[in-house]
Structures are given as C-alpha cells and as structure tokens.
C-alpha positions as CSV (number, residue, x, y, z in Angstrom):
1,M,76.1,77.1,85.0
2,T,78.9,77.1,87.7
3,K,79.8,80.6,88.6
4,T,83.3,81.7,87.3
5,T,85.8,84.4,87.6
6,N,84.7,87.4,86.0
7,Y,86.2,89.1,82.7
8,E,88.9,91.2,84.6
9,I,90.0,88.5,86.9
10,S,90.2,85.9,84.0
11,K,92.3,88.4,81.8
12,K,94.7,89.1,84.6
13,L,95.1,85.6,85.3
14,A,95.9,85.1,81.8
15,E,98.2,87.9,81.8
16,I,100.5,86.5,84.7
17,G,100.6,83.2,83.1
18,F,97.9,81.1,85.2
19,F,96.4,78.4,83.1
20,R,94.7,75.0,84.2
21,K,93.4,72.7,81.9
22,E,90.3,72.4,84.0
23,H,88.0,75.0,82.8
24,N,84.8,74.8,80.4
25,Y,84.0,78.4,80.0
26,Y,86.0,81.2,78.3
27,W,85.5,84.9,78.3
28,V,85.5,86.1,74.7
29,V,86.0,89.6,73.2
30,Y,84.6,89.9,69.7
31,F,85.8,92.7,67.5
32,N,83.6,94.5,65.4
33,E,85.1,95.5,62.2
34,I,82.8,98.5,61.7
35,M,82.9,99.7,65.4
36,P,86.1,98.3,66.8
37,Q,86.1,100.7,69.8
38,T,83.1,98.9,71.3
39,P,83.7,95.1,71.5
40,K,81.2,92.6,72.5
41,L,81.9,90.8,75.8
42,E,80.4,87.1,76.2
43,L,80.9,84.0,78.2
44,V,80.7,81.0,76.3
45,E,81.5,77.2,76.8
46,N,84.5,75.5,74.9
47,V,85.4,78.0,72.0
48,K,87.6,77.5,69.2
49,C,90.5,80.3,68.4
50,N,89.6,82.9,66.1
51,L,91.8,85.8,65.1
52,K,88.9,88.4,65.4
53,R,88.7,87.7,68.9
54,E,90.6,87.7,72.6
55,Q,89.6,84.8,74.9
56,Y,90.6,84.1,78.2
57,P,89.6,81.1,80.4
58,A,87.1,81.6,83.2
59,Y,87.9,79.3,86.2
60,D,85.4,78.2,88.7
61,L,85.9,78.3,92.4
62,E,87.2,74.8,93.0
63,T,89.9,74.9,90.3
64,L,91.2,78.2,91.7
65,W,91.3,76.8,95.4
66,D,93.2,73.7,94.3
67,A,95.8,76.1,92.9
68,L,96.4,78.0,96.0
69,P,99.4,76.6,98.4
70,K,97.8,75.4,101.4
71,T,100.8,76.6,103.3
72,L,103.3,79.4,103.0
73,H,106.8,79.4,104.7
74,N,105.6,76.4,106.7
75,K,103.9,78.1,109.3
76,L,101.2,80.4,107.5
77,E,98.0,78.2,106.7
78,L,95.5,79.0,104.1
79,R,92.2,79.9,105.5
80,I,88.4,81.2,104.4
81,W,86.0,82.6,106.7
82,C,82.6,84.5,106.7
83,H,81.8,87.6,108.7
84,E,78.8,89.8,108.6
85,N,77.8,88.5,105.1
86,K,81.4,89.0,103.6
87,A,83.9,86.3,103.2
88,F,87.7,86.6,103.7
89,I,90.4,84.6,102.5
90,G,94.2,84.9,103.9
91,Y,96.9,82.9,105.8
92,Q,97.5,82.7,109.3
93,N,99.7,81.4,111.8
94,F,99.4,81.0,115.9
95,N,99.5,85.0,116.0
96,G,96.7,85.6,113.8
97,F,95.8,86.5,110.1
98,D,99.1,88.2,108.0
99,E,97.0,91.6,106.8
100,S,99.4,91.6,103.8
101,L,98.1,88.1,102.6
102,T,94.0,88.4,103.5
103,L,91.4,89.6,101.3
104,E,87.8,90.6,101.9
105,Q,85.2,89.6,99.4
106,Q,84.2,92.8,97.5
107,E,80.6,93.9,96.9
108,D,79.1,91.7,93.9
109,E,82.3,89.6,93.7
110,S,82.2,85.8,93.7
111,L,84.2,83.9,96.0
112,A,85.9,82.4,92.6
113,D,86.8,86.4,92.1
114,T,88.2,86.4,95.5
115,V,90.3,83.6,95.3
116,G,91.4,84.4,91.9
117,R,92.7,87.9,93.0
118,M,94.6,85.9,96.0
119,I,96.1,83.9,93.0
120,I,97.3,87.2,91.5
121,L,98.5,88.8,94.8
122,L,100.6,85.6,95.6
123,H,102.1,85.7,92.2
124,E,102.8,89.4,92.7
125,K,104.5,88.9,96.0
126,N,106.8,85.8,94.6
127,F,104.9,83.4,96.7
128,L,103.2,81.4,94.0
129,K,105.2,80.5,90.5
130,L,103.0,79.9,87.5
C-alpha cells in the first residue's frame, strides 16, 4: 500500500477545500451509536458515502507534490532536501531559503504529511488558491 497522509492532515486538507481526483484511499470515522464518544478510525480503499461516518481523502506524496506551485512570485523555487536523517521542504531564491516558507519533517511523519502541511501553510498565507 502507498503511504498516504495521516488522518489529521487529510482532515485539514479537506477543511481548506483541497481535493484531487487522484486518490484511492480514505480515512473513515465510524460512529458507534452505543458509544458515540469513541469513534473508530480506519484507512480504507474506495468507500461509498454513509451518513453514520465521516470520510476524508488520503493523498499520496506524488499527488500532493504535483499540487504545489513550483515557484512563488517568480523568484522563489520549490525544493526538497535531506539533512541528518530529516527532510525539509521549502522555497528558496539566490539568497537562500525563506524561513517562513520552509518546513522540517517531524518525527514519525511521512513525506506525504510534510508536503500536505506545506499545502496548508501556503493556503493560510494566500499563496495557494484551492
């Protein structure tokens, strides 16, 4: 199975209006009528809508990477690099990386999650319209 965005990133992407047809998996929250305060969370392939659950598309790295703008303001270019077992994603120009547009991969976070966080960041800064 392809590594996809986690539940929190998938839910936030959906909340900001990010949607791409290129996904096969969903995070599904099943609500138990007997114990509604303890829903069950599951990653499933190609689900159909059901009123007793919430669902959010789970995206792979390639789909998210393709959605990122490769340049910002015609002078900042998208880059991904590794340093000491951590990945970074950000925008740079000849002067270096823009710290406000650079993210470090968090511990136990997939690259898909890191790129998903970048999409959320760009949307919050109004650099990416969805």
